[in-house]
C-alpha atoms as one frame of an Amber mdcrd trajectory, in Angstrom:
protein
  11.802 -26.381 -37.764  10.308 -24.199 -35.030  10.310 -20.440 -35.095  12.372
 -19.446 -32.095  12.176 -15.888 -30.780  15.201 -13.746 -31.354  17.476 -12.772
 -28.495  15.979  -9.273 -28.570  12.436 -10.643 -28.328  13.467 -12.803 -25.359
  15.012  -9.811 -23.615  11.877  -7.741 -24.210   9.694 -10.524 -22.772  11.910
 -10.785 -19.695  11.832  -7.009 -19.184   8.047  -6.940 -19.519   7.676  -9.792
 -17.010   9.979  -7.960 -14.577   7.978  -4.729 -14.936   4.767  -6.597 -14.183
   6.341  -8.259 -11.125   7.574  -4.916  -9.755   4.168  -3.285 -10.336   2.402
  -6.111  -8.514   4.787  -5.850  -5.566   4.200  -2.105  -5.397   0.428  -2.551
  -5.504   0.642  -5.191  -2.796   2.536  -2.791  -0.546   0.086   0.010  -1.315
  -2.920  -2.173  -0.480  -1.269  -3.356   2.751  -0.645   0.254   3.843  -4.216
   1.267   2.957  -5.636  -1.657   4.918  -3.512  -0.847   7.967  -4.445   2.859
   7.793  -8.154   2.009   7.641  -7.908  -0.572  10.431  -6.182   1.951  12.691
  -8.849   4.523  11.835 -11.542   2.098  12.911  -9.667   1.536  16.159  -9.585
   5.300  16.738 -13.329   5.516  16.117 -13.935   2.707  18.605 -11.905   4.671
  21.150 -14.212   7.641  20.553 -17.200   5.349  21.028 -18.713   5.998  17.600
 -17.896   4.182  14.349 -20.001   6.576  12.256 -18.232   9.827  13.068 -15.027
  11.211  11.656 -11.940  10.874  13.827 -11.959  14.023  15.940  -8.659  14.054
  17.766  -5.032  14.353  16.814  -3.308  13.516  20.064   0.374  13.053  19.316
   0.736  10.986  22.510  -1.718   8.403  21.180   0.084   5.338  19.749  -2.689
   4.759  17.194  -2.464   8.353  15.995   1.293   7.957  15.614   0.901   4.680
  13.683  -1.713   6.234  11.369   0.583   9.206  10.739   3.426   6.855   9.799
   1.198   4.737   7.547  -0.149   7.899   5.871   3.437   8.908   5.146   4.195
   5.408   3.782   1.104   5.609   1.566   2.258   8.927   0.168   5.701   7.511
  -0.587   4.336   4.243  -2.054   1.521   5.774  -4.108
Protein backbone atom coordinates (compact mmCIF):
# COMPACT_ATOMS: atom_id res chain seq x y z
CA UNK A 1 0.00 0.00 0.00
CA UNK A 2 1.33 3.45 -0.91
CA UNK A 3 1.48 6.35 1.47
CA UNK A 4 -0.80 8.94 -0.05
CA UNK A 5 -0.58 12.55 1.12
CA UNK A 6 -3.46 13.79 3.18
CA UNK A 7 -5.94 16.28 1.78
CA UNK A 8 -4.31 19.00 3.87
CA UNK A 9 -0.85 18.17 2.50
CA UNK A 10 -2.23 18.30 -1.06
CA UNK A 11 -3.80 21.69 -0.41
CA UNK A 12 -0.55 23.02 1.04
CA UNK A 13 1.39 21.79 -2.01
CA UNK A 14 -1.10 23.44 -4.36
CA UNK A 15 -0.92 26.72 -2.42
CA UNK A 16 2.88 26.66 -2.47
CA UNK A 17 2.91 26.00 -6.23
CA UNK A 18 0.48 28.88 -6.77
CA UNK A 19 2.63 31.24 -4.67
CA UNK A 20 5.68 30.33 -6.71
CA UNK A 21 3.78 30.89 -9.98
CA UNK A 22 2.56 34.33 -8.85
CA UNK A 23 6.07 35.32 -7.71
CA UNK A 24 7.55 34.29 -11.04
CA UNK A 25 4.93 36.27 -12.95
CA UNK A 26 5.64 39.32 -10.81
CA UNK A 27 9.39 39.00 -11.36
CA UNK A 28 8.83 38.61 -15.09
CA UNK A 29 6.84 41.84 -15.17
CA UNK A 30 9.46 43.62 -13.06
CA UNK A 31 12.29 42.50 -15.35
CA UNK A 32 10.31 43.54 -18.44
CA UNK A 33 9.74 47.03 -16.99
CA UNK A 34 13.41 47.36 -16.00
CA UNK A 35 14.53 46.33 -19.48
CA UNK A 36 12.18 48.81 -21.15
CA UNK A 37 13.27 51.62 -18.80
CA UNK A 38 16.94 50.95 -19.56
CA UNK A 39 16.35 50.66 -23.31
CA UNK A 40 14.53 54.00 -23.34
CA UNK A 41 17.36 55.55 -21.32
CA UNK A 42 19.85 54.39 -23.92
CA UNK A 43 17.67 55.92 -26.62
CA UNK A 44 17.69 59.22 -24.72
CA UNK A 45 21.48 59.10 -24.46
CA UNK A 46 21.75 58.46 -28.20
CA UNK A 47 19.58 61.53 -28.76
CA UNK A 48 22.05 63.54 -26.67
CA UNK A 49 24.89 62.12 -28.74
CA UNK A 50 26.72 60.53 -25.82
CA UNK A 51 26.13 57.07 -24.34
CA UNK A 52 28.50 57.69 -21.42
CA UNK A 53 26.80 60.70 -19.87
CA UNK A 54 23.79 60.82 -17.61
CA UNK A 55 20.51 61.83 -19.22
CA UNK A 56 20.46 65.61 -18.91
CA UNK A 57 17.02 66.69 -20.00
CA UNK A 58 13.50 66.24 -18.73
CA UNK A 59 11.47 67.57 -21.62
CA UNK A 60 7.85 66.65 -20.98
CA UNK A 61 7.13 67.01 -24.71
CA UNK A 62 9.59 64.22 -25.51
CA UNK A 63 7.80 60.89 -26.14
CA UNK A 64 10.76 58.91 -24.77
CA UNK A 65 10.79 60.97 -21.58
CA UNK A 66 7.07 60.34 -21.18
CA UNK A 67 7.50 56.58 -21.75
CA UNK A 68 10.37 56.42 -19.23
CA UNK A 69 8.25 58.30 -16.68
CA UNK A 70 5.42 55.80 -17.14
CA UNK A 71 7.75 52.80 -16.91
CA UNK A 72 9.36 54.27 -13.77
CA UNK A 73 5.90 54.52 -12.24
CA UNK A 74 5.13 50.91 -13.29
CA UNK A 75 8.41 49.76 -11.73
CA UNK A 76 7.51 51.46 -8.47
CA UNK A 77 4.10 49.80 -8.44
CA UNK A 78 5.46 46.36 -9.46
CA UNK A 79 8.50 46.35 -7.17
